[in-house]
LOKOL-10963 format. One record per atom (N, C-alpha, C): x, y negated, z negated; residue number from 0; residue in one letter; atom name. Coordinates in steps of 0.2 Angstrom, whole numbers, m for minus. Layout:
LOKOL-10963
{{X; Y; Z}; NUM; a; CA} ...
This chain:
LOKOL-10963
{{5; 5; 0}; 0; x; N} {{0; m1; m1}; 0; x; CA} {{4; m6; 0}; 0; x; C} {{3; m11; 4}; 1; x; N} {{7; m17; 4}; 1; x; CA} {{7; m21; m1}; 1; x; C} {{10; m24; m4}; 2; x; N} {{11; m27; m10}; 2; x; CA} {{7; m34; m12}; 2; x; C} {{5; m37; m6}; 3; x; N} {{1; m44; m7}; 3; x; CA} {{m5; m42; m9}; 3; x; C} {{m6; m45; m15}; 4; x; N} {{m14; m43; m18}; 4; x; CA} {{m18; m49; m20}; 4; x; C} {{m16; m54; m18}; 5; x; N} {{m20; m60; m19}; 5; x; CA} {{m19; m66; m13}; 5; x; C} {{m25; m70; m15}; 6; x; N} {{m23; m75; m9}; 6; x; CA} {{m18; m79; m11}; 6; x; C} {{m15; m82; m7}; 7; x; N} {{m9; m88; m7}; 7; x; CA} {{m6; m91; m1}; 7; x; C} {{m7; m97; m1}; 8; x; N} {{m2; m101; 4}; 8; x; CA} {{6; m99; 2}; 8; x; C} {{9; m101; 8}; 9; x; N} {{15; m101; 6}; 9; x; CA} {{20; m95; 5}; 9; x; C} {{17; m90; 8}; 10; x; N} {{22; m84; 9}; 10; x; CA} {{26; m84; 13}; 10; x; C} {{31; m84; 12}; 11; x; N} {{38; m84; 17}; 11; x; CA} {{38; m79; 22}; 11; x; C} {{36; m80; 28}; 12; x; N} {{36; m75; 33}; 12; x; CA} {{42; m78; 39}; 12; x; C} {{45; m71; 41}; 13; x; N} {{51; m71; 45}; 13; x; CA} {{49; m67; 50}; 13; x; C} {{52; m70; 57}; 14; x; N} {{52; m63; 63}; 14; x; CA} {{60; m62; 64}; 14; x; C} {{61; m56; 63}; 15; x; N} {{69; m55; 65}; 15; x; CA} {{69; m49; 70}; 15; x; C} {{74; m50; 74}; 16; x; N} {{75; m47; 80}; 16; x; CA} {{81; m42; 80}; 16; x; C} {{80; m36; 81}; 17; x; N} {{84; m31; 83}; 17; x; CA} {{87; m28; 89}; 17; x; C} {{93; m31; 92}; 18; x; N} {{95; m30; 99}; 18; x; CA} {{100; m26; 101}; 18; x; C} {{100; m21; 95}; 19; x; N} {{105; m15; 95}; 19; x; CA} {{102; m10; 99}; 19; x; C} {{105; m2; 98}; 20; x; N} {{100; 2; 103}; 20; x; CA} {{96; 5; 98}; 20; x; C} {{90; 6; 100}; 21; x; N} {{83; 8; 97}; 21; x; CA} {{83; 14; 98}; 21; x; C} {{83; 19; 93}; 22; x; N} {{82; 27; 95}; 22; x; CA} {{75; 27; 99}; 22; x; C} {{75; 33; 104}; 23; x; N} {{68; 33; 107}; 23; x; CA} {{63; 36; 103}; 23; x; C} {{64; 41; 97}; 24; x; N} {{57; 41; 94}; 24; x; CA} {{57; 35; 88}; 24; x; C} {{59; 31; 88}; 25; x; N} {{57; 27; 83}; 25; x; CA} {{50; 25; 83}; 25; x; C} {{45; 28; 79}; 26; x; N} {{38; 26; 79}; 26; x; CA} {{35; 26; 71}; 26; x; C} {{39; 27; 66}; 27; x; N} {{35; 25; 59}; 27; x; CA} {{40; 19; 56}; 27; x; C} {{36; 17; 50}; 28; x; N} {{38; 11; 47}; 28; x; CA} {{44; 14; 42}; 28; x; C} {{44; 20; 42}; 29; x; N} {{51; 23; 37}; 29; x; CA} {{56; 21; 41}; 29; x; C} {{56; 24; 49}; 30; x; N} {{60; 23; 53}; 30; x; CA} {{63; 17; 56}; 30; x; C} {{58; 13; 55}; 31; x; N} {{59; 5; 56}; 31; x; CA} {{64; 3; 51}; 31; x; C} {{61; 4; 44}; 32; x; N} {{65; 1; 38}; 32; x; CA} {{73; 3; 39}; 32; x; C} {{73; 9; 39}; 33; x; N} {{79; 13; 41}; 33; x; CA} {{84; 9; 47}; 33; x; C} {{81; 7; 52}; 34; x; N} {{84; 4; 57}; 34; x; CA} {{87; m2; 56}; 34; x; C} {{83; m6; 52}; 35; x; N} {{84; m13; 50}; 35; x; CA} {{90; m13; 44}; 35; x; C} {{88; m8; 39}; 36; x; N} {{94; m7; 34}; 36; x; CA} {{100; m5; 36}; 36; x; C} {{102; m1; 41}; 37; x; N} {{107; 2; 43}; 37; x; CA} {{112; m2; 47}; 37; x; C} {{107; m6; 51}; 38; x; N} {{109; m10; 58}; 38; x; CA} {{115; m14; 56}; 38; x; C} {{118; m15; 61}; 39; x; N} {{126; m19; 60}; 39; x; CA} {{123; m26; 61}; 39; x; C} {{124; m31; 56}; 40; x; N} {{123; m37; 56}; 40; x; CA} {{124; m41; 62}; 40; x; C} {{128; m40; 67}; 41; x; N} {{129; m45; 73}; 41; x; CA} {{122; m41; 77}; 41; x; C} {{118; m37; 76}; 42; x; N} {{113; m34; 80}; 42; x; CA} {{107; m37; 78}; 42; x; C} {{106; m41; 72}; 43; x; N} {{100; m45; 71}; 43; x; CA} {{100; m51; 70}; 43; x; C} {{97; m55; 72}; 44; x; N} {{94; m62; 73}; 44; x; CA} {{87; m63; 69}; 44; x; C} {{87; m70; 67}; 45; x; N} {{80; m73; 64}; 45; x; CA} {{78; m78; 69}; 45; x; C} {{72; m78; 71}; 46; x; N} {{70; m84; 75}; 46; x; CA} {{69; m89; 69}; 46; x; C} {{72; m95; 71}; 47; x; N} {{74; m101; 65}; 47; x; CA} {{67; m105; 67}; 47; x; C} {{67; m110; 62}; 48; x; N} {{62; m115; 61}; 48; x; CA} {{54; m113; 64}; 48; x; C} {{51; m108; 61}; 49; x; N} {{45; m106; 64}; 49; x; CA} {{39; m109; 60}; 49; x; C} {{36; m113; 65}; 50; x; N} {{29; m118; 64}; 50; x; CA} {{22; m114; 62}; 50; x; C} {{22; m110; 67}; 51; x; N} {{15; m107; 67}; 51; x; CA} {{17; m99; 69}; 51; x; C} {{13; m93; 67}; 52; x; N} {{14; m86; 68}; 52; x; CA} {{7; m86; 71}; 52; x; C} {{7; m80; 77}; 53; x; N} {{1; m77; 78}; 53; x; CA} {{m2; m73; 74}; 53; x; C} {{m7; m69; 75}; 54; x; N} {{m9; m64; 72}; 54; x; CA} {{m6; m58; 72}; 54; x; C} {{m4; m54; 68}; 55; x; N} {{m1; m48; 70}; 55; x; CA} {{m5; m42; 69}; 55; x; C} {{m5; m37; 73}; 56; x; N} {{m9; m31; 72}; 56; x; CA} {{m13; m29; 78}; 56; x; C} {{m15; m23; 78}; 57; x; N} {{m19; m21; 85}; 57; x; CA} {{m26; m23; 83}; 57; x; C} {{m29; m26; 89}; 58; x; N} {{m35; m29; 88}; 58; x; CA} {{m40; m24; 91}; 58; x; C} {{m46; m25; 88}; 59; x; N} {{m52; m21; 88}; 59; x; CA} {{m53; m18; 95}; 59; x; C} {{m55; m12; 96}; 60; x; N} {{m55; m10; 104}; 60; x; CA} {{m64; m10; 106}; 60; x; C} {{m66; m15; 105}; 61; x; N} {{m73; m17; 107}; 61; x; CA} {{m73; m20; 112}; 61; x; C} {{m79; m19; 118}; 62; x; N} {{m79; m22; 124}; 62; x; CA} {{m86; m24; 123}; 62; x; C} {{m87; m32; 126}; 63; x; N} {{m96; m33; 125}; 63; x; CA} {{m97; m31; 133}; 63; x; C} {{m103; m29; 133}; 64; x; N} {{m105; m26; 140}; 64; x; CA} {{m114; m31; 141}; 64; x; C} {{m113; m36; 146}; 65; x; N} {{m119; m38; 146}; 65; x; CA} {{m124; m34; 149}; 65; x; C} {{m131; m34; 146}; 66; x; N} {{m136; m30; 149}; 66; x; CA} {{m142; m34; 151}; 66; x; C} {{m143; m33; 157}; 67; x; N} {{m150; m36; 160}; 67; x; CA} {{m155; m36; 156}; 67; x; C} {{m159; m42; 155}; 68; x; N} {{m164; m43; 152}; 68; x; CA} {{m163; m43; 144}; 68; x; C} {{m158; m41; 141}; 69; x; N} {{m157; m42; 133}; 69; x; CA} {{m154; m49; 132}; 69; x; C} {{m156; m51; 125}; 70; x; N} {{m154; m59; 123}; 70; x; CA} {{m146; m58; 122}; 70; x; C} {{m143; m51; 119}; 71; x; N} {{m138; m51; 118}; 71; x; CA} {{m135; m46; 121}; 71; x; C} {{m127; m45; 122}; 72; x; N} {{m124; m40; 125}; 72; x; CA} {{m124; m33; 121}; 72; x; C} {{m123; m29; 123}; 73; x; N} {{m121; m22; 119}; 73; x; CA} {{m113; m22; 118}; 73; x; C} {{m111; m18; 114}; 74; x; N} {{m105; m18; 112}; 74; x; CA} {{m102; m9; 113}; 74; x; C} {{m98; m8; 117}; 75; x; N} {{m95; m2; 118}; 75; x; CA} {{m86; m1; 116}; 75; x; C} {{m84; 6; 114}; 76; x; N} {{m78; 7; 113}; 76; x; CA} {{m75; 6; 119}; 76; x; C} {{m69; 2; 119}; 77; x; N} {{m64; 1; 126}; 77; x; CA} {{m57; 1; 124}; 77; x; C} {{m52; 0; 127}; 78; x; N} {{m46; m1; 128}; 78; x; CA} {{m44; m7; 123}; 78; x; C} {{m41; m8; 118}; 79; x; N} {{m39; m15; 115}; 79; x; CA} {{m32; m17; 119}; 79; x; C} {{m33; m23; 120}; 80; x; N} {{m28; m26; 123}; 80; x; CA} {{m23; m28; 117}; 80; x; C} {{m16; m28; 120}; 81; x; N} {{m13; m33; 115}; 81; x; CA} {{m13; m39; 114}; 81; x; C} {{m11; m42; 107}; 82; x; N} {{m13; m48; 106}; 82; x; CA} {{m9; m53; 110}; 82; x; C} {{m11; m60; 110}; 83; x; N} {{m6; m64; 114}; 83; x; CA} {{m1; m66; 108}; 83; x; C} {{5; m64; 109}; 84; x; N} {{10; m66; 104}; 84; x; CA} {{15; m73; 106}; 84; x; C} {{12; m78; 104}; 85; x; N} {{16; m84; 105}; 85; x; CA} {{17; m89; 98}; 85; x; C} {{23; m89; 96}; 86; x; N} {{26; m93; 91}; 86; x; CA} {{28; m99; 92}; 86; x; C} {{27; m104; 88}; 87; x; N} {{29; m110; 90}; 87; x; CA} {{34; m112; 84}; 87; x; C} {{40; m114; 87}; 88; x; N} {{46; m115; 82}; 88; x; CA} {{48; m123; 82}; 88; x; C} {{51; m127; 78}; 89; x; N} {{54; m132; 80}; 89; x; CA} {{60; m132; 84}; 89; x; C} {{61; m135; 90}; 90; x; N} {{66; m134; 95}; 90; x; CA} {{73; m138; 93}; 90; x; C} {{76; m134; 92}; 91; x; N} {{85; m136; 92}; 91; x; CA} {{89; m131; 97}; 91; x; C} {{91; m135; 101}; 92; x; N} {{92; m131; 107}; 92; x; CA} {{100; m125; 105}; 92; x; C} {{104; m127; 101}; 93; x; N} {{108; m121; 100}; 93; x; CA} {{106; m115; 95}; 93; x; C} {{101; m118; 91}; 94; x; N} {{98; m113; 88}; 94; x; CA} {{95; m107; 93}; 94; x; C} {{93; m109; 98}; 95; x; N} {{88; m105; 102}; 95; x; CA} {{92; m101; 108}; 95; x; C} {{100; m102; 108}; 96; x; N} {{105; m98; 112}; 96; x; CA} {{103; m91; 113}; 96; x; C} {{103; m88; 106}; 97; x; N} {{103; m81; 105}; 97; x; CA} {{96; m79; 108}; 97; x; C} {{91; m82; 106}; 98; x; N} {{84; m80; 109}; 98; x; CA} {{84; m81; 115}; 98; x; C} {{86; m86; 119}; 99; x; N} {{86; m87; 126}; 99; x; CA} {{90; m81; 130}; 99; x; C} {{95; m78; 126}; 100; x; N} {{99; m73; 129}; 100; x; CA} {{95; m67; 129}; 100; x; C} {{90; m66; 124}; 101; x; N} {{87; m59; 124}; 101; x; CA} {{81; m59; 128}; 101; x; C} {{80; m64; 132}; 102; x; N} {{75; m63; 137}; 102; x; CA} {{75; m57; 142}; 102; x; C} {{69; m54; 142}; 103; x; N} {{69; m47; 147}; 103; x; CA} {{70; m42; 143}; 103; x; C} {{74; m42; 138}; 104; x; N} {{78; m36; 135}; 104; x; CA} {{73; m33; 130}; 104; x; C} {{70; m27; 130}; 105; x; N} {{68; m25; 125}; 105; x; CA} {{71; m23; 117}; 105; x; C} {{68; m26; 113}; 106; x; N} {{71; m27; 106}; 106; x; CA} {{66; m25; 100}; 106; x; C} {{66; m23; 96}; 107; x; N} {{62; m20; 90}; 107; x; CA} {{61; m28; 87}; 107; x; C} {{56; m30; 84}; 108; x; N} {{54; m36; 80}; 108; x; CA} {{51; m32; 74}; 108; x; C} {{53; m37; 67}; 109; x; N} {{51; m36; 61}; 109; x; CA} {{46; m42; 59}; 109; x; C} {{41; m42; 58}; 110; x; N} {{38; m49; 54}; 110; x; CA} {{39; m47; 47}; 110; x; C} {{42; m51; 44}; 111; x; N} {{43; m49; 37}; 111; x; CA} {{39; m55; 31}; 111; x; C} {{35; m53; 26}; 112; x; N} {{32; m57; 23}; 112; x; CA} {{34; m56; 16}; 112; x; C} {{37; m60; 12}; 113; x; N} {{39; m60; 6}; 113; x; CA} {{35; m67; 1}; 113; x; C} {{36; m65; m6}; 114; x; N} {{33; m71; m9}; 114; x; CA} {{39; m76; m10}; 114; x; C} {{45; m74; m9}; 115; x; N} {{51; m79; m11}; 115; x; CA} {{55; m80; m4}; 115; x; C} {{59; m84; m5}; 116; x; N} {{63; m85; 1}; 116; x; CA} {{69; m79; 1}; 116; x; C} {{70; m77; 8}; 117; x; N} {{76; m71; 9}; 117; x; CA} {{80; m74; 14}; 117; x; C} {{86; m74; 13}; 118; x; N} {{90; m75; 19}; 118; x; CA} {{90; m67; 22}; 118; x; C} {{93; m69; 29}; 119; x; N} {{93; m64; 33}; 119; x; CA} {{97; m57; 28}; 119; x; C} {{103; m58; 27}; 120; x; N} {{106; m54; 23}; 120; x; CA} {{104; m51; 19}; 120; x; C} {{100; m56; 14}; 121; x; N} {{97; m52; 8}; 121; x; CA} {{90; m47; 11}; 121; x; C} {{88; m49; 17}; 122; x; N} {{82; m45; 20}; 122; x; CA} {{85; m38; 23}; 122; x; C} {{91; m35; 24}; 123; x; N} {{92; m31; 28}; 123; x; CA} {{94; m24; 23}; 123; x; C} {{94; m24; 17}; 124; x; N} {{94; m18; 13}; 124; x; CA} {{88; m15; 13}; 124; x; C} {{88; m8; 11}; 125; x; N} {{83; m4; 11}; 125; x; CA} {{79; m4; 6}; 125; x; C} {{83; m8; m1}; 126; x; N} {{78; m8; m6}; 126; x; CA} {{81; m16; m8}; 126; x; C} {{77; m22; m9}; 127; x; N} {{79; m27; m8}; 127; x; CA} {{76; m30; m16}; 127; x; C} {{78; m36; m17}; 128; x; N} {{78; m41; m23}; 128; x; CA} {{71; m41; m25}; 128; x; C} {{67; m42; m20}; 129; x; N} {{59; m42; m22}; 129; x; CA} {{55; m39; m16}; 129; x; C} {{48; m36; m17}; 130; x; N} {{44; m32; m14}; 130; x; CA} {{43; m37; m8}; 130; x; C} {{42; m33; m2}; 131; x; N} {{40; m39; 4}; 131; x; CA} {{37; m34; 9}; 131; x; C} {{33; m36; 14}; 132; x; N} {{28; m33; 17}; 132; x; CA} {{30; m34; 25}; 132; x; C} {{30; m29; 28}; 133; x; N} {{33; m28; 34}; 133; x; CA} {{29; m26; 40}; 133; x; C} {{30; m29; 45}; 134; x; N} {{25; m25; 51}; 134; x; CA} {{32; m24; 57}; 134; x; C} {{31; m20; 62}; 135; x; N} {{36; m19; 66}; 135; x; CA} {{33; m18; 73}; 135; x; C} {{38; m18; 78}; 136; x; N} {{35; m18; 85}; 136; x; CA} {{40; m19; 89}; 136; x; C} {{41; m15; 96}; 137; x; N} {{46; m17; 101}; 137; x; CA} {{43; m20; 106}; 137; x; C} {{45; m25; 108}; 138; x; N} {{44; m29; 113}; 138; x; CA} {{50; m33; 117}; 138; x; C} {{48; m39; 120}; 139; x; N} {{53; m43; 124}; 139; x; CA} {{51; m50; 123}; 139; x; C} {{55; m55; 123}; 140; x; N} {{54; m61; 123}; 140; x; CA} {{54; m62; 131}; 140; x; C} {{48; m66; 132}; 141; x; N} {{45; m66; 140}; 141; x; CA} {{47; m73; 141}; 141; x; C} {{47; m78; 139}; 142; x; N} {{47; m85; 139}; 142; x; CA} {{49; m89; 134}; 142; x; C} {{51; m96; 135}; 143; x; N} {{52; m101; 130}; 143; x; CA} {{51; m106; 133}; 143; x; C} {{45; m111; 131}; 144; x; N} {{43; m117; 135}; 144; x; CA} {{44; m122; 130}; 144; x; C} {{48; m128; 131}; 145; x; N} {{49; m133; 127}; 145; x; CA} {{43; m137; 127}; 145; x; C} {{41; m141; 122}; 146; x; N} {{35; m145; 120}; 146; x; CA} {{37; m152; 117}; 146; x; C} {{39; m157; 123}; 147; x; N} {{42; m163; 119}; 147; x; CA} {{36; m166; 116}; 147; x; C} {{38; m169; 111}; 148; x; N} {{33; m173; 107}; 148; x; CA} {{34; m180; 106}; 148; x; C} {{29; m185; 107}; 149; x; N} {{32; m192; 107}; 149; x; CA} {{30; m194; 100}; 149; x; C} {{27; m192; 96}; 150; x; N} {{25; m193; 87}; 150; x; CA} {{27; m189; 83}; 150; x; C} {{30; m182; 85}; 151; x; N} {{32; m176; 80}; 151; x; CA} {{39; m174; 82}; 151; x; C} {{43; m169; 78}; 152; x; N} {{47; m164; 81}; 152; x; CA} {{46; m161; 88}; 152; x; C} {{51; m161; 93}; 153; x; N} {{51; m157; 99}; 153; x; CA} {{49; m150; 96}; 153; x; C} {{44; m145; 100}; 154; x; N} {{44; m139; 98}; 154; x; CA} {{44; m134; 104}; 154; x; C} {{45; m129; 104}; 155; x; N} {{45; m124; 109}; 155; x; CA} {{41; m118; 107}; 155; x; C} {{36; m115; 112}; 156; x; N} {{33; m110; 113}; 156; x; CA} {{36; m104; 114}; 156; x; C} {{38; m98; 110}; 157; x; N} {{40; m93; 112}; 157; x; CA} {{35; m87; 112}; 157; x; C} {{36; m86; 119}; 158; x; N} {{29; m79; 121}; 158; x; CA} {{34; m72; 120}; 158; x; C} {{30; m68; 117}; 159; x; N} {{33; m60; 115}; 159; x; CA} {{28; m56; 119}; 159; x; C} {{30; m51; 122}; 160; x; N} {{26; m46; 124}; 160; x; CA} {{28; m39; 119}; 160; x; C} {{21; m36; 117}; 161; x; N} {{22; m30; 114}; 161; x; CA} {{23; m24; 118}; 161; x; C} {{28; m20; 117}; 162; x; N} {{28; m15; 122}; 162; x; CA} {{26; m7; 118}; 162; x; C} {{25; m8; 113}; 163; x; N} {{22; m3; 108}; 163; x; CA} {{17; m5; 103}; 163; x; C} {{15; 0; 100}; 164; x; N} {{10; m1; 95}; 164; x; CA} {{12; m5; 90}; 164; x; C} {{9; m9; 85}; 165; x; N} {{11; m12; 79}; 165; x; CA} {{11; m7; 74}; 165; x; C} {{16; m6; 70}; 166; x; N} {{18; m1; 65}; 166; x; CA} {{17; m5; 57}; 166; x; C} {{15; m5; 53}; 167; x; N} {{14; m6; 47}; 167; x; CA} {{6; m8; 45}; 167; x; C} {{6; m11; 39}; 168; x; N} {{11; m14; 34}; 168; x; CA} {{14; m9; 31}; 168; x; C} {{22; m10; 31}; 169; x; N} {{26; m6; 27}; 169; x; CA} {{27; m10; 20}; 169; x; C} {{28; m6; 14}; 170; x; N} {{31; m11; 9}; 170; x; CA} {{37; m8; 7}; 170; x; C} {{42; m14; 7}; 171; x; N} {{50; m11; 5}; 171; x; CA} {{50; m13; m2}; 171; x; C} {{51; m9; m8}; 172; x; N} {{50; m9; m14}; 172; x; CA} {{58; m13; m16}; 172; x; C} {{55; m16; m23}; 173; x; N} {{61; m21; m25}; 173; x; CA} {{67; m15; m27}; 173; x; C} {{72; m17; m30}; 174; x; N} {{77; m12; m34}; 174; x; CA} {{76; m13; m39}; 174; x; C} 
């Protein structure tokens, strides 16, 4: 069971990218936890300065079907579409060089939610200082669009594609 047990704003959320070799049969939360915990630090990057996250998880597989003569459409089970994964970040060009270099490459993503701030180094151990909840998926960085702002910080929208199902939530226990 995930550790988040109450409503609360300000939970620290991070998006980490593993760009090393992903074993072909990696498809459980335990395997992803081990992948990130034993990874070479040079193979993991954190997307910096995130302002907005998309919803994470597999959407409902319900399709609305219009029926002639009825006031409402019917709902049937269908194929769920992958969610749109667009992340808004504060744009600092040199911070985005690593992310730009990964465009089009299949990588493993980890969405990490913690009640306290965690550095990238602190979040790579199999057992860490504080419990956290994690979701995993494999995907690609598809595009980075820079959004110039006249009245606020310049931002960028990073578009990700999900190549696998979402795995999680997984809880990594505190030491």
